[in-house]
C-alpha positions in Angstrom: 184.0 -18.7 -4.4 184.0 -15.3 -6.0 181.5 -13.0 -4.4 180.5 -9.3 -4.3 178.4 -8.1 -1.4 176.9 -4.6 -1.3 175.9 -2.9 1.9 175.0 0.6 3.2 171.6 1.0 1.6 168.5 2.1 3.5 165.9 4.8 3.9 167.0 8.4 3.8 165.3 11.7 3.5 165.6 13.9 0.5 168.8 15.9 0.6 170.4 13.2 2.7 173.5 11.1 1.9 174.6 7.4 2.0 177.7 5.5 1.4 177.4 2.1 -0.3 180.1 -0.5 0.0 181.0 -3.3 -2.4 183.1 -5.9 -0.7 184.8 -8.8 -2.5 185.6 -12.2 -1.2 187.4 -15.0 -3.0 189.4 -12.7 -5.2 191.4 -9.5 -5.2 189.1 -6.7 -6.3 192.0 -4.3 -6.6 193.0 -5.4 -10.1 189.5 -5.1 -11.5 187.3 -2.3 -12.6 184.2 -2.0 -10.5 181.0 -0.3 -11.7 177.9 0.7 -9.8 174.5 0.3 -11.4 171.0 1.0 -10.2 167.6 -0.2 -11.2 164.3 1.3 -10.2 161.0 -0.5 -10.6 159.8 -0.5 -14.2 163.1 1.0 -15.5 166.2 -0.3 -17.1 169.4 -0.9 -15.2 171.4 2.3 -15.3 175.2 2.6 -15.1 176.3 5.2 -12.6 180.1 5.0 -12.2 183.1 3.0 -12.9 186.5 2.9 -11.2 189.5 1.3 -12.9 191.5 -1.5 -11.4 195.2 -0.6 -11.5 194.7 2.9 -12.9 191.9 4.1 -10.7 190.4 6.2 -13.4 186.8 7.1 -12.8 183.8 7.6 -15.0 180.3 8.9 -14.1 177.0 9.1 -15.8 175.4 12.5 -16.2 172.9 11.6 -13.5 175.7 10.8 -11.1 178.1 13.6 -11.8 178.4 16.1 -9.0 176.5 14.1 -6.4 178.1 10.6 -6.5 181.7 9.7 -5.9 183.3 6.3 -6.3 186.5 5.2 -4.5 188.3 2.1 -3.4 190.1 1.0 -0.3 192.6 -1.5 -1.5 193.5 -2.7 1.9 189.9 -3.6 2.6 189.3 -5.0 -0.9 186.3 -2.7 -1.1 184.8 -0.1 -3.4 182.5 2.6 -2.3 179.8 4.8 -3.8 179.2 8.0 -1.8 175.9 9.7 -2.6 174.9 13.2 -1.5 171.8 15.4 -2.0 169.7 12.3 -2.6 166.4 12.8 -4.3 163.3 10.5 -4.5 164.3 9.8 -8.1 167.4 8.0 -6.7 165.2 5.3 -5.2 166.4 2.0 -6.6 168.3 -1.2 -6.0 172.0 -0.4 -6.3 174.4 -3.1 -7.4 178.1 -3.3 -8.0 179.7 -5.3 -10.8 183.2 -6.3 -11.9 184.9 -8.2 -14.7 187.3 -6.1 -16.9 190.5 -4.8 -15.5 189.8 -1.3 -16.8 186.7 0.8 -17.3 185.9 0.8 -21.0 186.0 4.4 -22.2 183.0 3.7 -24.4 180.6 1.2 -22.8 181.6 1.1 -19.1 177.9 1.7 -18.4 176.8 -1.4 -20.3 175.8 -4.3 -17.9 176.9 -6.9 -20.4 180.6 -5.8 -19.9 180.6 -7.2 -16.4 180.8 -10.8 -15.3 180.2 -10.7 -11.6 177.5 -9.0 -9.7 176.5 -8.4 -6.2 172.9 -9.1 -4.9 172.1 -5.4 -4.6 171.1 -3.1 -1.8 167.9 -1.1 -1.6 168.1 2.7 -1.4 164.9 4.5 -0.7 164.7 8.3 -0.6 161.5 9.5 1.0 160.3 11.9 3.6 
């Protein structure tokens, strides 16, 4: 059974950091692009980053650039999203998704491009 499981969310103070993990089971994540999305209450799902499968190329949204970093550990079949200088506006449910082998140069941030999704992990930034 193909499954993605996110972890690492929680409550953090403004200016803090978190590292989210997206672990795969039932298939090799290494050959697929993995994107991170978030959705805050009342807002649309927002694409944050994408890391390619074989090529490892990365893409970031404007809101993620400079503060978020995506990487993968091929031995652990896991992709990460490191987040620093977190702000209250970063509060959301964060999800990883996969499907294509490569991040689409135009459209990697579109949820419809991905077939498999994790259940999400809550990130709350508050003092």
